[in-house]
N, C-alpha and C positions, 0 to 999 in steps of 0.2 A: 238284571242287576241295575240298581240306580246309584246315583252319586249324591252324597250329602256335602254341600259346601258350607263350611263354617268360616265366618269372617270376624276377626277380632281387631279392634282399634283402641288405641289409648291404653295399651298394657304398659303402664309406667307408674312409678311412685315418685313423689316429690319430697326430698329431704334437704332442708337448709337451702332451698332455692335451686337445688340440682336435681335433674331428672335422672332416675335410675331405672333399670330393668327390674322386673319382678316375675312372679309365678302365679298362675291361675289354674285351678282344676275346674272343669266344666263338664256338663253332660247334656245330651240332647235326648228329649223324651217324646215318644209318640204313643198314644193310647195306653199310657201308664208303663210302657216298656222303655228301658234305656237303650237307645240305639248306639250311642257313642259316649264313652267316658274317657277323657284325656286330660293331660296336664301339659301346659305350654309355659315356657319361661323365656325371658328376654325382654326387649323393649320394642314395642310396635306403636309408634306415634301415629303412623298412617295405617290404613286398613291392610291386614294380612289375611289371606285366604288359604285354608287347608281343605283338601278334598278327600273324602273317605268313600270307599265302595261298600255298599250294603244292600240288604233286602229291606225295603220299606214300602209302605202304602202311600197314598196321596192324602192321608189324614193329616190334620194339623200337628205341628211339632212346636216345642218350646225349649228354651235353653235355661239352665240354672248354673250358677257358679258360686265359688266360695270367697269371693273378694268384694263383698258388698260395700266395704269402706272406700273402694275406688269408684267414686260416683261418676267419673268420666269414662270408665271402661264400658265398651259396648261389645256384645257378642251376639251375632245373628246366625241363623242357619236356614238353609233351604234345600229341599230335595229336588234334584234335577234328573232328567232322563240321561 
């Protein structure tokens, strides 16, 4: 069993000069298969990491999400032993 570390930073919306929390749905994909699909809500100005246990290979992975209008939002993922 391996672990998948997903790190999210700048999960926030700006309205009238005030920073608010928001919600994002993301998925981590490897070889065309969705390893994780999750929704997180809140405010994460600094990096927040969530770890998932899963069966995965060492092949490349990528992350997609549904909040493309949040240009400052970053979501990264890595498989670790």
